[in-house]
C-alpha positions in Angstrom: -15.3 -2.4 -16.1 -11.6 -1.9 -14.9 -9.5 -3.1 -18.1 -6.6 -3.3 -18.1 -4.4 -1.7 -21.5 -1.4 -3.0 -21.5 2.0 -3.8 -19.5 4.7 -1.3 -18.8 8.5 -2.6 -17.4 11.2 0.2 -16.2 14.2 0.1 -14.4 13.9 1.9 -10.9 17.4 2.0 -10.4 17.1 5.7 -8.4 19.9 7.0 -11.4 17.3 8.0 -13.6 15.5 10.2 -10.4 19.4 12.3 -10.5 19.8 12.9 -14.2 16.1 14.0 -14.1 16.6 16.3 -10.8 19.9 17.2 -12.6 18.4 18.3 -15.8 21.2 16.0 -17.3 18.8 14.8 -20.7 22.0 16.5 -23.1 24.2 14.8 -21.3 26.0 11.9 -23.2 25.7 9.6 -20.6 22.8 9.7 -19.3 20.5 11.3 -22.4 20.3 7.1 -23.3 17.9 7.0 -19.9 15.6 9.6 -21.5 15.3 8.5 -25.4 14.9 5.1 -23.4 11.6 6.6 -21.6 10.5 8.5 -24.2 8.1 6.0 -26.0 6.9 4.8 -22.6 5.9 8.0 -22.1 4.6 8.8 -25.6 1.9 5.9 -24.8 0.8 6.8 -21.8 0.3 9.9 -23.3 -2.1 8.5 -25.9 -3.7 5.6 -24.6 -4.2 7.8 -20.8 -4.5 5.9 -18.6 -6.5 6.9 -15.8 -5.3 4.3 -12.5 -1.4 2.9 -12.7 -0.8 -0.1 -10.6 3.0 0.0 -9.7 4.1 -3.4 -8.6 7.9 -2.3 -7.1 10.3 -3.1 -4.6 10.6 -0.5 -0.9 14.4 0.0 -0.6 14.3 0.0 3.8 12.6 3.4 3.2 9.6 3.3 4.7 9.3 -0.4 5.6 11.9 -1.9 7.9 12.6 -5.1 8.9 10.6 -4.9 11.9 7.8 -5.7 9.8 8.1 -7.0 6.7 5.7 -8.7 4.8 5.9 -10.3 0.7 2.6 -8.6 -0.4 2.3 -5.4 0.6 -0.8 -3.1 -0.8 -1.8 0.7 -0.8 -4.8 1.6 -0.6 -4.2 4.6 0.2 -5.6 8.3 -1.0 -2.1 9.4 -2.0 1.5 9.2 -2.2 4.5 12.1 -1.2 7.8 11.0 -1.4 10.2 9.2 0.4 13.1 10.7 2.4 16.2 8.8 1.2 18.6 10.1 3.6 19.2 13.1 2.1 16.0 14.8 2.2 12.6 14.3 -0.3 13.3 15.2 -4.7 11.1 17.6 -5.2 7.7 16.3 -6.5 4.5 16.3 -5.3 2.2 14.0 -4.1 0.6 11.2 -5.9 -3.4 11.3 -5.8 -3.7 7.7 -5.2 -7.2 5.1 -6.4 -8.7 4.2 -2.5 -12.1 2.3 -4.0 -9.8 0.7 -6.8 -7.4 -0.6 -4.7 -9.6 -1.7 -1.7 -11.7 -3.4 -4.7 -7.8 -5.4 -5.5 -7.8 -6.7 -1.5 -10.6 -8.4 -1.9 -10.3 -9.2 -4.7 -6.7 -11.1 -3.5 -7.6 -12.1 -0.2 -10.5 -14.2 -1.8 -7.7 -15.7 -4.0 -6.5 -17.1 -1.7 -3.3 -14.0 -1.1 -2.5 -12.8 1.8 -2.0 -9.8 1.5 -1.1 -6.7 4.1 -2.2 -3.3 3.6 -0.9 0.2 3.6 -1.4 3.9 3.9 0.5 7.0 4.8 4.1 5.7 3.7 5.7 8.0 1.3 6.6 5.3 -1.6 10.8 6.0 -2.8 12.4 5.5 -5.7 11.5 2.5 -6.6 8.3 3.9 -7.5 9.2 7.6 -8.1 12.2 7.4 -10.0 10.4 5.7 -13.2 7.8 7.5 -13.3 9.0 11.3 -12.7 10.3 10.2 -16.7 7.6 8.2 -17.9 5.0 10.9 -16.4 6.2 13.3 -15.2 4.0 16.0 -13.1 2.8 18.8 -15.5 0.1 21.8 -15.0 -3.4 21.9 -16.1 -3.8 23.3 -19.0 -6.9 25.2 -17.4 -5.2 25.9 -13.9 -1.9 28.1 -15.8 -0.7 29.2 -11.8 -2.1 26.2 -10.2 1.2 23.5 -9.3 2.2 20.9 -11.7 0.2 17.5 -10.3 0.4 13.8 -11.8 -1.6 12.5 -14.7 -2.5 9.4 -13.2 -3.8 8.0 -10.3 -1.1 5.4 -8.8 -1.9 1.7 -6.5 1.4 0.9 -4.9 1.9 -2.7 -4.9 5.2 -3.6 -2.7 6.7 -6.7 -3.0 8.8 -8.2 -0.2 12.3 -8.5 -1.7 15.1 -7.6 0.2 14.7 -10.3 3.0 14.9 -13.9 2.5 12.5 -16.4 2.0 10.6 -14.2 -0.4 8.4 -15.0 -2.9 8.8 -17.0 -5.3 8.4 -16.4 -9.0 5.7 -19.4 -9.9 4.1 -17.2 -6.9 4.7 -13.6 -8.1 2.7 -15.4 -11.4 1.0 -16.6 -9.7 -0.9 -12.9 -8.3 -0.6 -10.9 -11.5 -3.6 -13.8 -12.8 -5.0 -12.4 -9.8 -4.1 -9.1 -10.3 -6.3 -9.9 -13.3 -8.9 -11.4 -12.1 -9.2 -8.1 -9.8 -9.0 -5.3 -12.1 -11.3 -7.3 -14.8 -14.2 -7.2 -11.6 -13.8 -3.5 -10.4 -17.1 -2.3 -11.9 -15.9 1.4 -13.1 -15.3 2.1 -16.3 -11.4 2.3 -16.0 -8.1 2.2 -18.1 -5.6 0.4 -15.6 -1.6 -0.2 -16.9 0.3 -2.3 -14.6 4.0 -1.1 -14.2 6.7 -3.5 -12.6 9.8 -2.0 -12.2 13.6 -3.2 -10.6 16.0 -4.2 -12.7 17.7 -5.4 -14.8 21.0 -7.3 -13.7 22.9 -5.7 -10.7 24.3 -6.6 -7.5 25.4 -3.4 -5.2 26.8 -5.7 -2.0 29.7 -7.6 -0.6 32.8 -8.6 -3.2 30.7 -9.7 -6.1 29.4 -5.9 -6.6 29.3 -4.2 -9.6 28.3 -7.5 -12.0 26.0 -7.7 -14.2 25.7 -10.1 -17.6 23.9 -7.5 -20.1 24.0 -11.3 -22.1 20.9 -12.7 -19.2 19.4 -9.6 -19.9 18.7 -9.7 -23.5 17.4 -13.8 -22.9 15.3 -12.9 -19.7 14.1 -9.4 -21.7 13.2 -12.1 -24.9 12.0 -14.9 -22.6 9.6 -12.5 -20.9 7.4 -11.3 -23.4 7.0 -15.4 -24.7 7.5 -18.0 -22.5 7.2 -16.2 -19.0 6.6 -19.4 -17.9 10.3 -20.4 -17.6 11.3 -18.3 -15.9 8.1 -19.0 -13.6 10.1 -22.2 -13.1 13.2 -20.5 -11.5 14.8 -20.1 -8.4 15.8 -17.7 -6.3 19.6 -18.9 -6.6 19.5 -18.6 -10.8 18.4 -15.5 -10.9 21.0 -14.0 -8.7 23.7 -16.4 -10.9 22.6 -15.2 -14.1 21.3 -11.5 -12.8 23.6 -11.2 -9.2 21.5 -10.6 -5.6 19.8 -7.9 -6.6 19.0 -8.1 -9.8 16.7 -11.4 -9.1 14.2 -8.6 -8.3 13.1 -8.8 -11.5 10.3 -11.3 -10.1 8.5 -8.4 -9.6 7.7 -8.1 -13.5 6.5 -11.3 -13.3 3.8 -10.5 -11.7 3.0 -7.9 -14.3 3.2 -10.5 -17.0 1.3 -12.3 -14.9 -1.3 -9.9 -15.6 -2.1 -9.8 -19.2 -2.6 -12.4 -22.0 -1.0 -15.2 -22.2 0.2 -13.7 -26.4 0.8 -9.5 -25.6 2.2 -7.3 -28.4 5.8 -5.4 -27.3 5.8 -2.2 -29.0 8.8 -0.8 -27.6 11.9 -2.3 -25.6 15.7 -0.5 -25.1 18.5 -1.6 -22.7 21.1 0.3 -21.5 24.4 0.1 -19.4 25.3 3.6 -18.3 26.9 2.1 -14.8 25.1 -0.7 -12.3 22.0 -1.0 -12.7 21.0 -3.2 -16.8 18.3 -0.4 -17.3 15.7 -1.8 -19.4 12.0 -0.7 -20.6 8.8 -1.5 -22.2 5.2 -1.8 -23.3 3.8 -4.8 -23.9 0.3 -3.8 -25.0 -2.7 -6.2 -23.8 -4.4 -8.7 -26.4 -6.2 -10.2 -23.4 -10.6 -11.4 -25.3 -13.5 -9.9 -23.2 -14.5 -11.9 -19.9 -16.6 -15.2 -21.1 -20.0 -15.8 -19.4 -20.6 -15.1 -15.9 -16.9 -15.0 -15.4 -16.9 -12.3 -13.7 -20.4 -12.4 -11.4 -18.8 -15.6 -9.9 -15.6 -13.6 -8.9 -17.8 -11.0 -7.6 -20.2 -14.0 -5.8 -16.7 -15.1 -4.6 -15.3 -11.6 -3.3 -18.9 -11.4 -1.1 -19.0 -14.5 0.6 -16.9 -14.2 3.5 -19.2 -11.2 4.9 -22.7 -12.1 2.9 -25.2 -11.8 6.2 -23.0 -9.5 8.0 -25.6 -6.8 7.7 -28.2 -8.3 9.2 -26.2 -8.3 12.3 -28.3 -4.7 13.8 -24.5 -2.9 15.7 -21.7 -4.6 14.0 -19.8 -3.1 11.7 -17.0 -4.8 9.8 -13.7 -2.6 10.6 -13.2 -3.0 6.2 -11.0 -0.8 3.8 -13.3 0.9 3.3 -13.6 2.4 7.0 -10.1 2.0 7.3 -9.5 4.4 4.9 -12.1 7.0 5.7 -11.1 7.1 9.8 -7.7 6.9 8.8 -7.0 10.5 10.5 -8.7 9.5 13.7 -7.0 6.3 14.1 -4.2 7.3 13.4 -4.9 10.2 15.9 -6.3 8.3 18.9 -3.6 4.7 18.3 -0.4 7.6 19.6 -2.1 8.3 22.6 0.4 5.0 22.6 3.1 7.5 23.2 3.9 8.8 26.8 4.1 12.1 25.5 1.6 12.3 23.4 -0.7 11.2 25.7 0.5 14.2 28.5 -0.7 16.6 26.3 -3.3 15.2 25.6 -4.3 15.5 29.4 -3.1 18.5 29.6 -4.7 20.3 27.5 -6.9 18.2 25.1 -9.0 21.0 24.0 -5.7 22.4 22.5 -4.5 18.7 21.7 -7.4 18.7 18.8 -7.5 22.3 17.8 -3.6 21.0 16.3 -4.5 17.9 14.5 -5.7 17.6 11.5 -8.4 15.7 12.6 -11.8 17.1 11.1 -14.6 19.9 13.5 -16.8 16.1 13.7 -14.1 14.6 14.4 -12.6 16.3 16.8 -16.1 17.0 18.6 -16.5 13.2 18.9 -13.5 13.3 20.9 -14.2 15.4 23.3 -17.7 14.2 23.9 -16.7 10.7 24.1 -19.0 10.2 21.8 -18.5 5.9 22.2 -20.8 5.3 19.5 -20.2 7.9 17.1 -17.2 6.8 17.2 -17.8 3.9 15.8 -20.4 5.1 13.5 -17.8 7.3 12.2 -15.6 4.6 11.4 -13.1 3.6 14.6 -12.2 1.3 15.3 -12.6 -0.2 19.4 -8.9 -1.7 19.9 -8.6 2.5 19.3 -11.4 3.6 21.5 -9.8 1.1 24.3 -6.9 3.3 24.3 -8.7 6.8 24.6 -11.1 5.5 27.9 -7.7 3.9 28.9 -6.4 7.3 28.9 -8.9 9.8 29.9 -9.7 6.9 33.3 -12.7 5.5 31.2 -13.3 1.7 32.0 -13.4 -1.2 28.4 -17.2 -2.2 30.5 -18.6 1.7 30.8 -17.4 2.3 26.9 -19.5 -1.1 25.9 -22.7 0.4 28.0 -22.1 3.4 26.2 -22.2 2.3 22.7 -25.8 -0.1 23.4 -27.3 3.0 24.8 -27.3 1.2 28.4 -26.1 2.6 31.5 -22.9 1.0 33.6 -25.5 -1.3 36.5 -27.9 -2.6 33.2 -25.0 -3.4 31.4 -23.4 -5.4 34.6 -26.6 -7.2 35.1 -26.1 -8.7 31.8 -22.6 -10.1 32.8 -21.4 -13.1 34.9 -19.7 -11.4 36.8 -21.3 -7.7 37.1 -18.4 -6.6 39.9 -15.7 -7.3 36.8 -14.7 -3.3 36.1 -11.2 -2.9 33.5 -9.1 -1.1 31.0 -5.5 -1.1 29.4 -4.3 0.8 31.7 -1.4 0.9 33.2 1.6 1.8 35.1 1.1 5.8 34.6 -2.3 5.7 35.3 -4.1 6.5 38.6 -6.3 4.0 40.0 -9.4 5.4 38.4 -12.9 5.9 40.7 -14.9 2.7 39.4 -11.6 0.8 40.7 -11.8 1.6 44.7 -10.9 -2.0 46.3 -12.6 -2.5 49.5 -9.9 -1.8 52.1 -10.0 -5.7 53.5 -9.5 -7.5 49.4 -6.5 -5.3 48.9 -4.7 -7.4 51.8 -2.6 -10.1 51.2 -3.5 -13.9 52.5 -2.7 -15.0 56.2 
């Protein structure tokens, strides 16, 4: 069973990444940052967590306001470094833990947190700024010639705290409590550390830009450790007044605190205010007792409740997070056919388009053969098949029949209107052969 070994709190200001990349560790201005993160790095080296669950906020890099969610869990297999405007930092991608993330996502939804899920989005300084100093990539002792790799795997939890309304502090605290249930009910033996990023006091916009409040930062740290319930009752305006509007992102820390036991053991804490943001680091070792009686089995049963029995529905394949991650490249390729230029390339030379893709050989063959049933079995969602059908001139009814292993004529006999063929094709597609309209039907009514 997975267990939470502790919580790490760390500011994620980009100044940290700047100091690391330019090796400022011996510069008196920057040295306190390295000193602050030294014990965190040592703790990770000694405790050796398998996974870091990192609670962070993206700074409108990979997440824009065309779709902005409150709680967004990363369920992918790897995470690249984002380009925030001046080129991506020279850091390798970090491996995810898709199975743990999938379990956490299912558990949080069971606990009625309406989650969003993401893959294939690079992570910005909200993650990689503290990561690059607390557990930097290293070359394995057994592979001196190999590239550096991160010593842990990462599950990112992105919090939408930049566009109001945002989650309340209480909601973040309760999310942490739900995270504890999720992690402790995961069956694999994993050591997990929950990392909270952001803050402390700062404001980076408007006439109040440059606001700091070291006195509040000190009080926040003490209250966070000893009496987090008081912080959970605070409003966004109260956090903004005391710590600056952007400093109110410290509500993310409450997610980590909620995942820990009521009493924790603080083994490290520092604070440094070099410029715009109060930079803090802290380590809290979990004092939780193991789950008792049927606690875990009851929770797992609740998680399975909604789809219990679906396995008996022959020919039915719920599109869950496992299928989504497994067939991500395939669904992404088909989804990109909504772009006119991609459609044109596909229609002009399908073989070359498939060969240049990152699809597996099996996936290329499934598309080339128009193996509609095979694509579903492989993990494609139907609505990607629908898009492919629109591009190549195949009706939805043809696809439905093929998935059932029937001829179109046989399938049509099961419909109330056997002649109703259709697809989602629009103006770019000429009328397909199956949509030959009798001349008399095309005349306008008298």
